N, C-alpha and C positions, 0 to 999 in steps of 0.2 A: 057284388059283395052284399049278402043279405044281412040286415040289421040283427044283432043278437046272436049270430051264428058263431060257434066255437070251433076253432081248429086246434087240436091237441098236437103238440110238436114233440117228437120223441127221437133223440139221437140214439143210435145203436152201434156197438162195436163188440163182437165176439162175446155176447152174453145172451144166448138163446134162452137159457133157463130163466134169467131175470125178465126178459121180454115176455115170455110165456106168462109169468106171474102178473106182470103189469097189464097185459091184455085181458087176463082173466078178471082182474080187479075192475077194469073199465067195462067189461061185459056185464059185471054184476051191479053196476050203478043203476039206480032207478030211472035215470035220464040218459040220453045219448048225445054226444057231440055231433056237430055237423060233419066232421071228418077227423081221422087220426092219421097224421102223416109221420111215417117212420123213415128217418134218414139213415140208411146203412152207411157207416163211416169207415170205408177201407177195411172192412172185416176180412180177416184172413180166410175164413171159410166161405165167404161170398154168398151168393143167392141160395145155394142148396141148403144152407143152415137156417136162413131166415124165412124163406117162402113157405115151408111146411108149417112153421109156427103161425104165420099170418093166416094160412089156409084153414087152420082149426078154428078160426074166429071169423068165418065168412059173414056172419050176421053183423059184424062191426064195419063201419065205413072206413076201411083201412086203405091208405095209398102208400105205396113204396117209392121212395126216391133214393138215388145213389150219389154219394159224395166221395170221390176218390182221395181228396186231400184229408189227411188225418188230422183230427182235432174236433172237439165237440162244437166249437164256435162255427167252423165251416159247415158241419152237419146241420146245426140249427138254422143258419142263414139259408142254406139250400132248401130246407123244409119250409121256412117262412116264404121264400119266393114262390113256392108251389101252393101255398095256402090260399083258401078262398074265404075264410071266416073273418068276421069283424073283430073277434076277440081271439087272442093267441094265448094258449095255455101250455106253458113249457113244463115238461115232465121228463125225468130221467127214466131209462128203460128198466132200472131196478127199483123203481118207486111204485108204491101201491096207494092210489087215492082213496080217501075215506068216502063213504056213501054219499055225503052231501057236498062233495068237492065241486061238482059242476054248478050246483045252485048257488053255493057261497061265492065262487069266483065270478059268476055272472052278476050277482047282486053287488059285489064290491066294485066291479069295473063300471057300474052305473054311477059311481061316486068318485072313484079315483082313476088316475091315468094308468097306474100299475100297482099290483098288490102281490104279496107273497105270504107264506104261512110256514108253520113248523114242518121240519123234516124229522120225524121221530124214528130213531134207530130201534129196530126190533129183532128178536130172535125167537124162533119156534123150536121147542124141544124136539120136534120131529125132525129137525135138521141136524140133530146130533147134540152131544154134550157141550156145555159152554166151555170155551177155551179162553186163555188170556187175550187172544186177538179179539174174540167176540166181546169179552168183557170190556176191553179198552174202548171199542167202538161204541158200545152201549153208553159208557160213561162220558166219553169225550168226542163223539162223532160230530154232531151238528148242534149249534145253538143259534138258530136263525134270529130268535127274538133278541138275544144279546147283540148280535152283529148289527141288526137294524137299529137298536137303541143307541149303540156306540158309534157306528159308522154309517148308518142310513143306507145300507145296501141289502139286497135280497139274493137268494140263490136260484139259479135257473133250474134246479131240480124240482122247484115248486113256485113258479112265478107266472102271473097272468099280466098281459099287457094289451091295451087297445091297439088295434092294427094301425090306426092313424098316428098314434103316439110312437109306435115302433118305427114307422116310416119316417117320421120327423126327426127322431133321435139318430137313426141309422143302425146298421147291422152290428152284430157282435164282432169284436176285434180278436183275431186268433193270436195265440202266444202269450196273452196276458191273463189275469184273472178276469175273464170276459164279463161275468155277471157284475162284479164290483165296478169295473170300468164303465159298463153300460149304465148302471144305476147312477154313477156320478155324472155321466154325460146328460142323462135325463133330468137330474136335479138341477144341473147348471142351466138347462133350457127352461126351467121353471115348472116342470111337471111334478105333480104331487105323487109320491110313493107312499104306500101304506103297508102295514103288517096286520094280518088278521089271525088270531090264535085258533079260529075255527076252520081255517083253510088248511087241512091236514093231509099230508101223505106220509107213508111209512117207508123206511129204507132198511133193507135187510143188512144186518151187521156183516162187515167184511170178515171172512173166516180165517185169514192167514196174516202173519206178520209181514210177508212180502208185499201183499196188496196194500196194507196200511202204510208201510214205508214208501211204496211207490206213490201213493196218493199224497202224502205229506211232502215228499220231495218235489212233486209237480207243483203243489200249492206254494211251496217256498220259492221256487224259481219264478212262478208267475207273479207272486207278490213282489219279489225283488225287481223284476223288470218293470212292473207298473209303478213301483216307488221311484225308480230311476227316472222314468218318463215324467213323473210329477215333480221332480226336483228334490226328492228326499236326500238328505245328506248322508254321507258314509257313517258319521257318528250316530245318527238316528237308527240306521240299520244295524250297526254294531250293538247298540243298546237293546234293540228288539231281539237279536240273537242271544244276548246274555240273559234277557228276561225269559226266553223259552227254556234255557237250561235251568234257570233259577226256579222255574215253576214245578220242577220235579217233586221236591218235598211238599210243596203246598198242595198240589193236586193229588199226590200220593196219599195224603191224609184222608182223602175221600174214600179210599179203598177200605179203610178200617170200619166204616159205618154204613156203606151202601148195602141194603138188604138183598140186592140182586146177586151179590157175590156170596158164595157159600164155601166155607173152609179156608184154612190158612194157605193151603197149596195154591189155590186159584188166586187168592189175594197177592201172594208173593210173586207168582208168575206174571200177574197183570202189572204189578209195580215194576218188575224187571223190564217188561215190554214198554211201559211208560217211560222209564229212564232211557231205554235204547232209542225210542222214536224221538224223544225231545233232544237228546244229545246229537243224534244224526241230523236233525233239523238245524240245530245251532251250528254244528260244524260245517254242514253244507252251506248254510247261509253265510258264514264267515268266509268260506272258500270263494263264494261268488264275489264278495266284497274285495278280498285281497287279490284275486285274479284280475278283477276289473281295475283295481288301483295299480297293479303292476303293469297292465296293458296300457293304461293311461300314461304312466311314467315313461314306459318305453317309447310311446308315441311322442311324448314331449321331448325326449332326448333325441329322437330321430329328426324331429322338426327343428330343434336347436342346432343340430349338426348341419342340416341343410342350409340354415340361415348363415352359419359360420362360413361354410364353403362359398356361398354366394358373396359374402362380405369380402373374402379374400380375392 
């Protein structure tokens, strides 16, 4: 393992267009990483979809690995196992690093065990007119600085980690909010995490309500599972779900003043989508709570019945 070498870790699943943009951004950087490891994660199209994309960037040090188990955590772990760099730079396949991304990441890992930066949601007019889905993602997509300030965790769509630190903390855990869980594990072991506003990547806004609802449903489930593991009470989860629903008018007020939105039709459509997503999140979150409570009650009744039969 050569000192200072960077392995860029990119999980991929059925997003050849996003991967093409990502590789184009990496090819335009003034510096090059030691290697770029793309972990194809049970993509339905398989090798025929990804290999031509990688072939168009033959000047980049790309390595392809395949992970049949679905889930970004599995893909990232497989890529890390194949990596030879001293520094691990985690990047999503639909993210575009800024020109100084490599230099900033290297400099920060000379000081800190792990560092993350902003994930700026962007939209190009060449991609088509702005829709309520795009507007929602622009306004409410990612706020990494706030997450780090309040909860001290980073996003794996833009996170750098020293390899020795990653090995000491251990791999990502599938099925949970893997970046949140990994950051909490690292902090518990005494490693210093940092946020640098200059370590920037851009993320293309999701263009459809289905993709947005799928994302937030997944995040809700992962957050619920991780909260249960940490001993979060049902009351705390109930309060969080209520807060999600109550945020609709508060965050809806932002739509009146944001200059990126033009015209009452777009603002109204974005508000309707905001209400839909937040209500779906709250209802789904409550369904997880109540179904778990019902399952636990049924288990308790069965256990009590077994004890009664034994007592007789």
